[in-house]
C-alpha positions as CSV (number, residue, x, y, z in Angstrom):
1,M,5.5,-111.8,8.1
2,R,4.2,-115.0,7.6
3,I,1.0,-115.7,9.3
4,Q,0.6,-119.4,10.6
5,T,-2.5,-119.4,12.7
6,F,-5.2,-116.7,13.2
7,F,-8.4,-116.5,15.2
8,F,-10.6,-113.4,15.4
9,A,-13.8,-112.5,16.9
10,D,-16.1,-109.3,17.4
11,R,-18.1,-109.6,20.5
12,T,-20.1,-106.6,19.7
13,T,-21.7,-108.2,16.5
14,G,-21.1,-111.9,17.4
15,W,-18.9,-112.5,14.3
16,E,-16.2,-114.9,14.9
17,L,-13.4,-116.5,12.8
18,Q,-12.5,-120.1,14.0
19,P,-8.8,-120.8,14.3
20,L,-7.4,-120.6,10.7
21,S,-3.9,-122.1,9.5
22,L,-2.6,-120.2,6.5
23,D,0.1,-121.4,3.9
24,Q,2.6,-119.3,1.8
25,L,-0.4,-119.0,-0.6
26,T,-3.9,-119.2,0.5
27,L,-7.0,-119.1,-1.5
28,L,-10.3,-118.3,0.2
29,V,-13.1,-119.9,-1.8
30,G,-16.8,-120.1,-1.1
31,A,-20.3,-118.4,-1.5
32,S,-21.0,-114.9,-1.3
33,G,-21.7,-113.6,1.9
34,V,-19.8,-116.2,4.2
35,G,-17.0,-113.9,5.2
36,K,-14.0,-114.0,2.8
37,T,-13.7,-110.5,2.7
38,R,-14.1,-110.2,6.6
39,I,-11.3,-112.4,7.2
40,L,-8.9,-110.1,5.2
41,N,-10.4,-107.2,7.1
42,S,-9.8,-108.9,10.4
43,I,-6.2,-109.1,9.5
44,L,-6.0,-105.6,8.6
45,D,-7.8,-104.7,12.1
46,L,-4.8,-106.1,13.8
47,K,-2.5,-103.8,12.0
48,R,-4.8,-101.0,13.1
49,I,-4.4,-102.1,16.7
50,V,-0.7,-102.3,16.4
51,K,-0.6,-98.7,15.1
52,G,-2.4,-97.9,18.7
53,E,-6.2,-98.0,17.7
54,S,-8.6,-99.5,20.1
55,L,-11.3,-101.8,18.7
56,K,-14.3,-102.6,20.9
57,G,-15.1,-105.8,21.7
58,V,-12.4,-107.4,19.4
59,K,-10.6,-110.6,20.7
60,W,-7.6,-112.2,18.7
61,Y,-4.7,-114.7,18.5
62,I,-2.2,-114.8,16.0
63,E,1.1,-117.1,15.4
64,F,3.4,-115.4,13.0
65,L,7.0,-115.8,11.6
66,S,9.0,-112.8,11.5
67,S,11.2,-112.0,8.4
68,G,14.2,-113.4,10.4
69,G,12.4,-116.6,11.2
70,T,11.4,-115.8,14.7
71,L,8.1,-117.1,15.9
72,Y,5.8,-114.8,17.8
73,T,2.4,-115.2,19.5
74,W,0.2,-112.3,20.2
75,E,-3.3,-112.5,21.8
76,G,-5.5,-110.2,23.5
77,E,-9.0,-108.9,24.0
78,F,-10.8,-105.2,24.2
79,E,-13.8,-104.7,26.5
80,D,-16.9,-104.2,24.6
81,T,-18.1,-101.2,26.5
82,D,-16.9,-97.6,25.3
83,V,-17.3,-95.6,28.5
84,S,-14.8,-92.7,28.7
85,F,-12.6,-91.8,31.7
86,K,-9.3,-90.3,32.3
87,N,-6.5,-92.0,34.0
88,D,-3.9,-90.5,36.3
89,E,-1.8,-89.3,33.3
90,N,-5.0,-87.5,32.0
91,H,-5.2,-89.8,29.1
92,T,-8.7,-90.1,27.8
93,S,-9.5,-94.0,27.8
94,G,-12.6,-95.3,26.0
95,I,-12.3,-99.2,25.3
96,S,-9.8,-100.9,27.6
97,I,-7.8,-103.9,26.9
98,I,-9.0,-106.7,29.4
99,T,-5.8,-108.9,28.6
100,E,-3.0,-109.4,26.5
101,S,0.3,-111.2,25.9
102,V,3.1,-111.7,23.7
103,K,5.5,-114.8,23.4
104,R,8.8,-115.0,21.6
105,E,9.7,-118.6,20.5
106,N,7.1,-119.8,23.0
107,E,8.7,-117.8,25.8
108,L,6.4,-115.2,27.4
109,I,7.7,-111.8,27.0
110,V,5.0,-109.5,28.4
111,T,1.6,-110.0,29.6
112,R,-1.1,-107.5,31.0
113,D,-4.5,-107.5,32.7
114,R,-6.6,-104.7,34.4
115,N,-4.0,-104.4,37.1
116,G,-1.1,-103.5,34.7
117,I,1.5,-104.7,32.4
118,L,4.6,-107.2,33.1
119,F,7.5,-106.8,31.1
120,N,10.1,-109.6,31.7
121,N,8.4,-110.3,34.8
122,K,8.6,-106.8,36.0
123,K,5.8,-104.5,36.2
124,T,6.1,-101.3,33.8
125,V,5.2,-97.7,34.6
126,K,1.6,-97.1,34.1
127,L,0.9,-97.0,30.3
128,S,-2.4,-96.5,28.5
129,N,-4.9,-99.2,28.8
130,D,-6.6,-98.9,25.5
131,Q,-3.6,-99.4,23.5
132,S,-1.9,-102.7,22.6
133,I,1.5,-103.7,24.1
134,L,3.0,-103.9,20.6
135,Y,2.4,-100.1,20.2
136,L,3.3,-99.2,23.5
137,L,6.6,-101.2,23.7
138,R,7.3,-100.9,19.9
139,E,10.8,-99.4,20.7
140,E,11.9,-102.4,23.1
141,E,14.3,-104.7,21.4
142,Q,12.1,-107.8,22.1
143,I,9.1,-106.3,20.8
144,K,10.2,-104.1,17.9
145,E,10.8,-106.8,15.3
146,A,7.2,-108.1,15.9
147,A,5.5,-104.7,16.0
148,K,7.5,-103.8,12.7
149,E,6.2,-107.1,11.0
150,F,2.7,-105.5,10.8
151,E,3.8,-102.9,8.5
152,K,4.3,-105.6,5.9
153,I,0.8,-106.3,5.5
154,I,-0.4,-105.1,2.3
155,F,-3.8,-104.5,1.0
156,P,-3.2,-102.9,-2.4
157,V,-5.0,-99.9,-3.3
158,M,-5.3,-99.4,-7.0
159,D,-6.0,-95.6,-7.1
160,I,-3.1,-93.4,-7.6
161,K,-3.7,-90.4,-5.2
162,A,-0.4,-89.9,-3.6
163,S,1.2,-86.3,-3.7
164,F,4.6,-85.4,-2.7
165,S,6.5,-82.2,-2.5
166,S,9.1,-80.7,-4.8
167,S,12.0,-81.9,-2.5
168,F,11.2,-85.5,-3.6
169,D,13.4,-86.0,-6.4
170,K,16.2,-84.8,-4.1
171,D,15.1,-87.1,-1.4
172,I,15.4,-90.3,-3.7
173,N,19.2,-89.5,-4.0
174,K,19.6,-90.4,-0.4
175,Y,18.5,-93.9,-0.6
176,S,21.0,-96.6,-0.8
177,G,18.9,-98.7,-3.3
178,I,16.0,-100.7,-4.0
179,G,16.3,-102.6,-0.6
180,E,16.0,-99.7,1.4
181,V,13.1,-98.0,-0.6
182,R,10.9,-101.5,-0.4
183,N,11.0,-101.1,3.3
184,L,9.9,-97.4,3.4
185,P,6.2,-96.5,4.4
186,I,5.6,-94.7,1.1
187,P,2.9,-95.4,-1.6
188,L,3.5,-97.6,-4.2
189,D,3.6,-95.1,-7.2
190,E,6.4,-93.2,-5.3
191,K,8.4,-96.5,-5.1
192,L,7.5,-97.2,-9.0
193,Y,9.0,-93.6,-9.4
194,F,12.0,-94.2,-7.8
195,A,12.6,-97.5,-9.6
196,C,12.0,-95.6,-13.1
197,K,14.6,-93.0,-11.9
198,K,17.2,-95.1,-10.0
199,E,16.7,-98.9,-10.6
200,R,16.0,-98.7,-14.3
201,Q,16.8,-102.5,-14.6
202,L,14.1,-103.4,-12.3
203,F,11.5,-100.8,-13.6
204,D,12.1,-102.5,-17.3
205,S,11.3,-105.7,-16.1
206,I,7.8,-104.6,-14.4
207,V,7.2,-102.8,-17.9
208,N,8.2,-105.9,-19.8
209,S,5.8,-108.0,-17.7
210,F,3.0,-105.6,-18.2
211,I,3.8,-105.4,-22.1
212,D,3.6,-109.4,-22.2
213,I,0.0,-109.1,-21.1
214,F,-0.6,-105.9,-23.3
215,P,1.4,-106.3,-26.4
216,S,0.0,-103.1,-28.0
217,V,1.7,-101.1,-25.4
218,E,5.2,-99.9,-26.4
219,E,6.5,-98.0,-23.5
220,V,5.2,-97.0,-19.9
221,R,6.7,-94.1,-17.9
222,I,5.7,-92.4,-14.6
223,E,5.8,-88.6,-14.5
224,P,5.3,-86.0,-11.7
225,V,2.5,-83.5,-12.8
226,P,1.8,-80.3,-10.7
227,F,-0.8,-80.6,-8.0
228,S,-3.0,-77.6,-7.8
229,I,-3.0,-76.8,-4.0
230,E,-2.1,-73.5,-2.9
231,T,1.0,-74.0,-0.4
232,A,4.5,-72.4,-0.2
233,V,6.0,-75.8,-1.4
234,K,5.3,-77.0,-5.1
235,H,3.4,-80.5,-4.9
236,F,3.1,-83.0,-7.6
237,T,0.9,-86.2,-8.2
238,L,2.4,-89.2,-10.1
239,E,0.8,-90.0,-13.5
240,I,1.4,-93.3,-15.2
241,Q,1.4,-92.8,-19.0
242,I,1.5,-95.5,-21.8
243,K,2.7,-95.3,-25.4
244,E,0.6,-97.6,-27.7
245,M,1.3,-98.7,-31.1
246,G,-0.1,-96.4,-33.8
247,V,-0.8,-93.6,-31.1
248,A,1.2,-90.6,-31.6
249,D,0.6,-89.0,-28.0
250,W,1.3,-90.5,-24.5
251,I,-2.0,-91.8,-22.8
252,S,-2.6,-91.1,-19.2
253,N,-6.3,-91.9,-18.7
254,I,-5.4,-95.8,-19.0
255,S,-8.3,-98.2,-18.3
256,S,-8.9,-99.4,-14.9
257,G,-8.0,-103.0,-15.7
258,M,-4.5,-102.0,-17.3
259,L,-3.8,-99.7,-14.2
260,K,-4.5,-102.5,-11.8
261,T,-2.6,-105.2,-13.6
262,L,0.4,-102.7,-13.7
263,L,0.2,-102.1,-10.0
264,H,-0.3,-105.5,-9.1
265,I,3.2,-106.3,-10.9
266,A,5.0,-103.5,-9.4
267,Q,3.6,-104.7,-5.8
268,L,5.4,-107.8,-6.3
269,H,8.5,-106.3,-7.2
270,L,8.5,-103.4,-4.9
271,C,6.8,-104.5,-1.6
272,A,9.3,-105.3,1.4
273,D,10.6,-108.8,1.5
274,S,8.4,-111.3,3.5
275,S,5.3,-109.1,3.0
276,L,2.0,-110.4,3.5
277,I,-0.3,-109.3,0.3
278,L,-4.1,-109.5,0.9
279,I,-6.2,-109.5,-2.3
280,D,-10.0,-109.3,-2.3
281,E,-11.9,-110.6,-5.4
282,F,-8.5,-110.8,-7.4
283,E,-10.5,-111.0,-10.6
284,N,-12.1,-107.6,-10.4
285,S,-11.5,-105.2,-13.2
286,L,-9.2,-107.8,-15.0
287,G,-9.7,-109.4,-18.4
288,I,-8.8,-113.0,-18.6
289,N,-5.4,-112.4,-20.1
290,C,-4.5,-110.3,-17.1
291,I,-5.7,-113.0,-14.7
292,D,-3.6,-115.7,-16.3
293,E,-0.4,-113.8,-16.3
294,L,-0.9,-112.3,-12.9
295,T,-1.9,-115.8,-11.2
296,S,1.3,-117.2,-12.8
297,S,3.1,-114.3,-11.4
298,I,1.7,-114.9,-7.9
299,L,2.6,-118.5,-8.1
300,S,6.2,-117.8,-9.1
301,S,6.9,-115.1,-6.6
302,E,9.9,-115.2,-4.4
303,R,11.4,-113.0,-1.8
304,G,9.3,-114.8,1.0
305,L,6.0,-113.1,0.1
306,Q,2.7,-114.5,1.4
307,F,-0.6,-114.3,-0.3
308,I,-4.2,-114.5,1.0
309,I,-6.5,-114.0,-1.9
310,T,-10.2,-114.3,-2.3
311,S,-11.8,-115.2,-5.6
312,H,-14.8,-116.7,-7.4
313,H,-13.4,-116.9,-10.9
314,P,-13.1,-120.5,-12.1
315,Y,-9.9,-119.8,-13.8
316,I,-7.9,-118.6,-10.6
317,I,-9.4,-121.4,-8.6
318,N,-8.6,-124.0,-11.3
319,N,-5.2,-122.8,-11.5
320,I,-4.2,-122.7,-7.7
321,N,-3.6,-126.1,-6.5
322,H,-6.3,-127.4,-4.3
323,T,-3.9,-128.0,-1.6
324,N,-4.0,-124.1,-1.0
325,W,-7.6,-123.8,-1.0
326,K,-9.9,-122.9,2.3
327,I,-13.5,-123.6,1.9
328,V,-15.2,-120.8,3.9
329,T,-18.5,-121.4,5.4
330,R,-20.6,-119.9,7.9
331,K,-23.1,-121.0,10.7
332,G,-24.8,-118.1,12.1
333,S,-22.1,-115.6,12.9
334,V,-19.4,-118.3,13.3
335,V,-17.1,-118.7,10.1
336,T,-14.8,-121.6,9.4
337,A,-12.4,-122.0,6.6
338,R,-11.9,-125.7,5.9
339,D,-9.0,-127.3,4.7
340,A,-9.0,-129.1,1.3
341,A,-7.7,-132.2,2.7
342,E,-11.1,-132.8,4.4
343,F,-12.8,-133.2,1.1
344,H,-10.5,-135.5,-0.5
345,F,-10.1,-133.8,-4.0
346,D,-8.8,-135.6,-7.0
347,K,-5.1,-134.9,-7.9
348,S,-6.3,-133.5,-11.2
349,K,-7.0,-129.8,-11.3
350,H,-10.1,-129.9,-13.3
351,Q,-11.5,-133.0,-11.4
352,A,-10.8,-131.1,-8.1
353,F,-12.5,-127.9,-9.4
354,T,-15.7,-129.9,-10.5
355,Q,-15.8,-131.6,-7.1
356,L,-15.6,-128.2,-5.4
357,I,-18.4,-126.5,-7.2
358,N,-20.6,-129.6,-6.6
359,L,-20.1,-129.3,-2.7
360,D,-23.2,-128.1,-1.1
361,I,-21.5,-126.0,1.1
362,Y,-19.4,-124.3,-1.6
363,S,-22.6,-123.5,-3.5
364,E,-24.6,-122.4,-0.5
365,G,-22.0,-121.3,2.2
366,V,-24.4,-120.9,5.0
367,E,-24.7,-124.0,7.2
368,S,-27.8,-124.7,9.2
């Protein structure tokens, strides 16, 4: 999935993001409190809507390219009341969708209002009025591709908390290879475990990139550890362990910076092709050596990945070309992400960064 244009508003709070165009790599910069994290969360809200959730007072518009290069436009709006009632199918409904539509290559496929849903200009049977048409019609051929693209939105979670049953080792034998596993809706650590067991060359590539950042590390492994819950089926958690120079035993209690770095590297290798990766405050828990290498990894990433990143760190901002910056400001509850071209930054990275930090709207963020 590659988002081209995005608008989002929450009428219950008055928060509104003005239409935002996004590149293959977009770095959101600006003062604290202007809404950079909220922009990422609003994209995640769309993923929730596609999964069938209803969000009170939300209004949205998004243009995106599918992995296959098809252009989709999806827009809609939920009412801002939460009065519950039951429809004819005895489905409890609380927050109805006022209007919604999907276009494929600018051709209208489906539209809805309070009177119902028109799919290919034909009225459908009565469907839930508080769930998106991308959810309700997700098995229809014209809708399926668009709905599945939202599964490729990734907001990395750096804690290892997944557990799996004793059958998992048998399950991995049925997968055809890393291409299939990348597209599975399973936790990152399970994908890493699969790579360790079945795609050793790829796993070694991830480990070598990690060791380049932490040269005191000699080896990395991921091991299943029994999970103490009382069930008939034995469960395990996956534990990442490192072997350091001069240390006899494997270390499982590794630092948060090391863990976050390894998982960032693993994510780049193990996510589905054309994934959209959201990273908030990229520098958190990372040392300067990690920031350097991971920034380089993102800039050189392949497989059609799109990145939307927020950061305050001078190194990250200075090393991502200013043509990829969006300067985020807020006036009241209305958020605007301005294109760097508006400010005629110097071609020199250092000069462009100096100009940025001297902008009043960058340092202050909130416009009067």
